[in-house]
C-alpha positions in Angstrom: -4.2 -22.5 -0.9 -3.5 -18.7 -1.7 -2.2 -16.6 1.0 -3.8 -12.5 1.4 -1.6 -10.5 2.9 -2.6 -6.8 4.2 -3.4 -4.0 2.7 0.1 -2.3 1.7 -1.4 2.1 2.2 1.8 3.8 1.5 3.0 7.0 3.4 1.6 9.0 6.0 1.3 12.3 5.6 0.5 15.7 7.5 -1.1 17.3 4.0 -4.4 18.4 4.2 -5.3 19.2 0.6 -9.1 19.9 1.5 -9.0 22.7 -1.7 -12.6 22.3 -1.7 -12.8 25.2 1.2 -10.4 27.4 0.0 -10.4 30.2 -2.8 -9.4 29.6 -6.1 -6.9 32.3 -6.8 -4.1 30.4 -7.4 -2.6 29.6 -11.4 -2.9 25.6 -10.6 -4.7 23.6 -8.0 -4.1 19.9 -6.7 -6.9 17.5 -6.2 -8.6 15.9 -3.1 -9.4 12.2 -2.5 -13.1 12.0 -2.7 -15.4 11.0 -0.1 -17.9 7.9 -0.5 -21.4 8.9 -0.9 -23.8 6.3 0.6 -27.0 8.1 -1.2 -25.7 6.8 -5.0 -27.0 3.8 -6.5 -25.0 0.8 -6.4 -22.7 1.3 -9.1 -22.1 -2.0 -11.7 -18.8 -1.6 -12.5 -15.6 -2.0 -10.6 -13.1 0.6 -11.3 -9.5 0.4 -13.1 -7.4 -1.6 -10.5 -4.9 -3.2 -12.4 -3.8 -6.9 -10.8 0.4 -7.4 -11.6 2.3 -10.5 -11.0 5.5 -10.5 -9.6 8.0 -12.7 -8.3 8.0 -12.5 -4.6 11.4 -10.8 -4.6 10.4 -7.8 -7.0 7.4 -7.1 -4.6 9.8 -4.5 -2.3 10.8 -2.6 -5.4 6.7 -2.5 -6.4 5.8 -1.1 -3.1 9.0 1.4 -3.4 6.9 2.7 -6.7 3.9 3.1 -4.7 5.5 4.9 -2.2 7.2 7.1 -4.1 3.7 7.2 -6.1 2.2 8.0 -2.8 4.2 10.8 -1.8 3.8 12.5 -5.2 0.0 12.7 -4.1 1.2 14.2 -0.9 3.4 16.6 -2.1 0.5 17.7 -4.0 -1.8 17.9 -0.9 -4.4 14.9 -2.2 -5.3 12.8 0.7 -5.9 9.4 -1.2 -3.4 6.9 -1.7 -2.9 4.0 -3.6 -3.1 0.9 -2.3 -1.4 -2.8 -2.9 -3.0 -5.8 -1.8 -0.8 -8.7 -1.8 -1.6 -12.1 -2.5 1.0 -15.5 -3.1 0.2 -17.9 -5.2 2.1 -20.4 -7.9 1.9 -20.4 -11.7 2.5 -23.0 -14.2 5.5 -21.8 -16.2 8.0 -23.8 -18.4 6.5 -27.3 -16.9 7.3 -25.7 -13.5 5.2 -24.8 -10.7 6.8 -21.0 -9.2 5.4 -18.9 -6.2 4.5 -15.9 -7.2 2.5 -12.8 -5.8 -0.4 -11.2 -7.0 -0.2 -7.5 -6.4 -3.9 -5.9 -6.8 -3.8 -2.0 -7.0 -6.1 0.1 -6.3 -6.2 3.6 -6.4 -7.9 7.1 -4.6 -10.8 9.3 -6.1 -9.9 12.7 -7.1 -11.8 15.9 -6.5 -11.9 18.9 -6.6 -14.3 21.9 -5.2 -17.4 19.2 -5.3 -16.3 17.7 -8.5 -15.6 14.1 -8.6 -13.9 12.7 -11.3 -15.9 9.7 -12.3 -14.2 8.2 -15.3 -11.5 8.8 -18.3 -12.1 8.1 -21.6 -10.1 8.2 -24.7 -10.6 8.3 -28.5 -9.4 5.8 -30.6 -8.1 6.7 -34.7 -11.5 6.3 -36.1 -13.6 8.4 -33.2 -14.7 5.1 -30.9 -14.2 5.7 -27.0 -11.9 3.1 -24.6 -13.7 3.8 -21.1 -12.0 3.7 -17.6 -13.9 3.7 -14.7 -11.7 5.9 -11.7 -14.2 5.2 -8.4 -17.5 3.5 -7.7 -18.6 6.3 -5.1 -20.3 8.3 -7.9 -21.8 7.5 -11.3 -20.0 7.4 -14.6 -22.2 8.5 -17.5 -22.4 7.4 -20.7 -19.7 8.8 -23.3 -20.2 8.5 -27.2 -18.6 11.3 -28.4 -15.8 14.1 -27.8 -18.0 17.0 -27.2 -17.0 19.3 -24.2 -20.1 20.0 -22.0 -18.1 23.4 -21.0 -17.2 24.8 -24.2 -20.3 23.3 -25.6 -17.5 22.2 -29.1 -17.2 18.6 -30.5 -13.7 18.3 -32.3 -11.2 15.6 -32.0 -9.5 15.3 -28.6 -7.6 12.4 -27.2 -9.1 12.1 -24.1 -12.2 13.9 -22.1 -13.0 13.0 -18.3 -16.5 12.9 -16.8 -17.4 14.1 -13.5 -19.8 14.3 -10.8 -21.4 16.7 -8.3 -23.7 16.1 -6.1 -25.6 19.1 -6.7 -24.7 19.6 -10.4 -25.3 15.7 -11.6 -22.5 14.6 -14.2 -20.3 16.7 -16.6 -18.3 15.8 -20.0 -15.6 17.9 -20.1 -12.4 17.8 -22.8 -9.1 17.5 -21.5 -7.9 21.1 -22.8 -10.9 22.8 -20.6 -10.6 21.6 -17.1 -8.5 24.1 -16.0 -11.0 26.6 -17.5 -14.1 24.2 -15.9 -12.7 23.9 -12.6 -11.3 27.5 -12.5 -7.8 26.4 -11.6 -4.9 24.3 -13.2 -5.3 20.4 -11.6 -2.5 18.4 -11.0 -3.0 14.9 -9.8 -4.9 14.0 -12.7 -2.1 11.6 -13.5 -3.2 9.5 -10.5 -6.6 8.2 -12.6 -4.6 5.5 -14.7 -1.3 5.1 -13.1 -0.3 1.5 -12.6 3.1 -0.1 -12.3 3.4 -0.7 -15.8 4.2 3.1 -16.7 6.9 2.8 -14.2 10.8 2.4 -14.8 11.4 1.2 -11.3 15.1 0.9 -10.0 15.7 -3.1 -11.2 15.6 -3.5 -14.8 14.9 -7.3 -14.3 11.2 -5.9 -12.9 10.3 -4.4 -16.0 9.5 -7.6 -18.4 8.7 -5.4 -21.0 9.7 -5.2 -24.5 10.7 -2.2 -26.9 8.1 -0.3 -28.0 9.6 0.2 -31.7 8.0 -1.0 -35.1 4.8 0.1 -36.5 2.5 3.0 -35.2 -0.8 1.8 -36.3 -1.7 -2.1 -36.8 -4.5 -3.8 -38.8 -7.0 -5.0 -36.2 -7.5 -8.8 -37.7 -4.4 -8.6 -38.7 -3.1 -8.1 -34.8 -5.3 -10.1 -33.4 -4.6 -12.9 -35.5 -1.0 -12.6 -35.1 -1.8 -12.3 -31.2 -3.5 -15.7 -31.6 -0.7 -17.5 -33.4 2.0 -16.3 -31.1 -0.3 -17.3 -27.8 -1.7 -20.6 -29.1 -5.0 -19.2 -29.4 -4.8 -17.3 -26.3 -3.7 -19.9 -23.8 -0.4 -18.9 -23.4 -1.3 -14.9 -23.4 0.4 -12.6 -21.2 -1.2 -8.9 -20.2 0.5 -6.3 -19.6 -0.4 -6.8 -15.9 1.4 -10.4 -15.4 4.6 -9.7 -17.8 8.1 -10.7 -16.5 11.1 -10.8 -18.0 10.8 -14.5 -19.3 7.3 -13.5 -20.2 7.1 -10.4 -21.4 3.5 -8.7 -22.0 2.4 -10.2 -25.6 1.0 -6.4 -26.7 4.6 -5.7 -26.0 5.7 -8.2 -27.9 3.5 -7.5 -30.6 4.6 -4.0 -30.8 8.2 -4.7 -30.5 8.8 -8.1 -32.8 5.7 -6.9 -35.4 7.4 -8.6 -38.7 8.2 -11.6 -37.2 4.9 -11.7 -35.2 3.3 -11.3 -38.9 5.7 -13.6 -40.3 4.3 -16.5 -38.1 0.7 -15.8 -38.5 -1.4 -19.3 -39.4 -4.3 -20.2 -40.5 -5.5 -21.2 -37.9 -4.6 -18.1 -36.2 -6.2 -16.2 -38.7 -9.4 -18.2 -38.2 -9.6 -18.3 -34.0 -9.1 -14.1 -34.7 -11.9 -13.9 -37.1 -14.2 -16.1 -34.7 -13.1 -13.8 -31.8 -14.4 -10.6 -33.8 -17.3 -12.2 -34.7 -18.1 -13.0 -30.9 -17.5 -9.7 -30.2 -20.0 -8.2 -32.3 -22.8 -10.5 -31.7 -22.3 -10.1 -27.4 -24.5 -8.7 -25.6 -22.3 -7.8 -22.9 -22.7 -4.0 -22.4 -19.6 -3.8 -19.4 -16.7 -1.0 -19.4 -14.1 -3.9 -20.6 -16.1 -5.7 -23.5 -17.4 -2.0 -24.7 -13.4 -1.0 -25.1 -12.7 -4.5 -27.3 -15.8 -2.9 -29.5 -14.4 0.7 -29.6 -10.9 -0.3 -30.8 -11.5 -3.0 -32.8 -14.7 -2.9 -34.0 -14.6 0.2 -36.6 -18.1 2.1 -37.1 -18.6 2.1 -41.1 -17.9 -1.8 -41.6 -14.3 -0.5 -43.5 -10.9 -1.3 -42.4 -10.3 -1.0 -38.7 -6.7 0.5 -37.5 -5.5 0.5 -33.9 -3.1 2.5 -32.3 -0.2 1.6 -30.9 -1.3 3.2 -27.3 -4.3 0.9 -28.2 -2.8 -2.4 -28.8 -2.7 -4.0 -25.2 -6.6 -3.5 -24.7 -7.2 -4.6 -28.8 -4.6 -7.7 -28.4 -6.8 -8.9 -25.0 -9.6 -9.7 -27.0 -7.7 -13.1 -27.7 -7.9 -13.9 -24.1 -11.4 -12.5 -23.8 -12.9 -14.9 -26.8 -10.9 -17.9 -25.0 -12.4 -17.6 -21.5 -15.5 -17.4 -23.2 -14.6 -20.6 -25.0 -13.7 -22.2 -21.9 -16.6 -21.1 -19.9 -19.4 -22.8 -23.2 -17.4 -25.8 -22.8 -17.8 -26.1 -19.1 -21.4 -25.3 -19.2 -21.7 -28.2 -22.3 -19.8 -30.4 -19.8 -22.0 -29.6 -17.0 -25.0 -30.4 -19.2 -23.5 -33.4 -21.0 -23.3 -34.7 -16.9 -26.3 -33.8 -16.2 -28.3 -35.6 -19.0 -25.6 -38.7 -19.4 -25.3 -38.9 -15.3 -25.9 -42.7 -14.2 -26.0 -43.7 -10.0 -23.1 -45.8 -9.0 -19.6 -46.8 -9.2 -17.4 -47.5 -12.3 -15.5 -50.9 -9.8 -15.8 -51.9 -6.4 -12.7 -50.2 -4.0 -9.1 -51.7 -4.6 -10.1 -53.0 -8.2 -8.0 -51.6 -11.3 -9.7 -50.1 -13.9 -8.3 -49.9 -17.8 -9.4 -48.5 -20.9 -12.4 -46.5 -19.8 -13.5 -44.1 -22.1 -14.6 -40.4 -20.5 -15.2 -36.8 -21.3 -13.0 -34.4 -18.7 -16.5 -32.4 -16.9 -14.2 -30.1 -14.8 -10.7 -29.4 -13.6 -9.7 -27.5 -10.1 -6.4 -26.4 -8.7 -5.3 -26.2 -5.0 -2.2 -26.4 -3.1 -1.5 -28.8 0.1 0.7 -28.5 2.8 3.6 -30.7 2.5 5.8 -29.4 5.8 8.5 -26.8 6.3 6.6 -23.6 5.5 5.7 -25.4 1.9 2.6 -26.1 -0.4 2.2 -28.4 -3.2 0.2 -27.6 -6.1 -2.7 -30.1 -6.9 -5.2 -30.9 -9.6 -8.3 -32.4 -9.2 -9.7 -33.8 -12.5 -13.6 -34.8 -12.9 -14.4 -36.9 -15.7 -18.2 -38.8 -16.7 -17.1 -42.2 -18.6 -19.0 -43.1 -21.6 -21.4 -45.1 -19.5 -22.6 -42.2 -17.4 -20.5 -42.9 -13.9 -18.5 -39.9 -12.5 -14.3 -40.5 -11.7 -12.4 -38.3 -10.0 -8.6 -38.3 -10.0 -6.8 -36.0 -7.0 -3.6 -35.6 -8.8 -0.2 -34.1 -7.5 1.4 -31.0 -9.2 -0.6 -28.8 -12.3 -2.0 -31.4 -14.5 -3.7 -29.4 -18.0 -7.0 -30.7 -19.4 -9.3 -28.7 -21.8 -12.8 -29.0 -20.6 -14.8 -31.5 -22.8 -11.4 -33.2 -24.0 -12.3 -37.0 -24.5 -9.6 -39.4 -22.6 -9.0 -42.8 -21.9 -8.7 -43.2 -18.1 -6.9 -46.2 -16.3 -5.7 -47.0 -12.5 -6.6 -48.1 -9.1 -10.5 -47.5 -7.7 -9.5 -45.7 -4.1 -12.9 -45.2 -2.8 -16.5 -44.2 -3.3 -17.6 -40.8 -2.7 -20.1 -38.4 -3.2 -20.2 -34.6 -4.8 -23.2 -32.3 -4.9 -25.4 -35.3 -4.7 -23.4 -37.6 -7.5 -21.6 -40.5 -6.7 -18.3 -40.5 -7.3 -15.2 -43.1 -8.2 -12.5 -41.8 -6.5 -9.2 -43.7 -8.4 -5.6 -43.5 -7.7 -2.3 -43.7 -9.3 -4.2 -42.9 -12.9 -3.0 -42.4 -16.7 -4.9 -40.2 -18.7 -4.4 -41.1 -22.4 -5.2 -39.9 -25.6 -7.7 -42.2 -27.1 -6.8 -41.9 -30.8 -2.9 -42.0 -30.1 -2.6 -43.5 -26.6 -0.5 -40.7 -26.0 -0.3 -39.3 -22.1 -2.4 -36.1 -21.2 -2.1 -33.4 -18.6 2.0 -33.3 -18.5 
């Protein structure tokens, strides 16, 4: 079982940084951490809080990088700090279960003169918007163009910010107008989207990223087709937050070795990419993440869509998002199959061996069990419904991979008769799960 550790708060500081109470008569002024407001409506979306997957021995280096960033905030007089929440777990890599640490990075809310930064909004090559929520303490308004509400001009910009004031409301301000809008040149804006991915850590092994060379722009469909073809249609997709030396981020691999990735595109991968784009066009999910996927991949005018190198990470992740969507759909279909076809009773008496039983995988859960001396071992709980409607459950050692909805043939010994959520369960042991067509063993 995963073990959550306490938050790492960084370094203490005596710097106040409450510039809202000072006269703005200097050329530059730094931002202070925003105070949560109790009277705002509950916000739907979470701020940008990346999760990094690290080898446990790399955690001290990551925490040192966070401390360095927090010291930089302290020098600028910013009250808030980056916080790291650590959680231990295991992941299946190269057919082995290895220990990992999940590091969730949260960031301070930034404000100046009563204005709190609510979001950062980047512009794609064809003028669409990518949105990164900065905080949940204030609302983030909808941003659809690059108009600056301070200068009143709408022109091509790489980035605009949204800010909120309790009495003045929300404003959308161009990057170049921030100094004039606030009356000072703010420092500390880097904290709005700073992540460990941006850092050149002392140990080169912790970077785990491919060099950013190759094309500056990528055809959207070709980019997704390459991502699908090189990740087994999203099953092996690696986000930047989970990259390692052994498993570089998929986006960095695509950028750094684009010619090889493009040459590896398969017909199946190209079709998967087209299906992913069709899903994006049709989904009614209006959250920030799906909105960013649409902005980075779907052209406004139906023409060819180009993805800039800096947006490859968000664009390529559409393959992983579509894979998760398909997995959810398969799980819902399997649950409906169970509901419709379930028959009470058991496959066989306790102690009896079964063989050649046709079934469909309906649920796969993963956990760990304590094995002594401070160690835990991974475990897989596999639930199936037989062709005649009975539920079969196998508590397997190790991590077994089965797609939801997969047809299988089951053999084993009935260990127990149980019940789960009102459904009779035939629990088996020493199971052998095979492909009904080829007879090959499944699950790894």
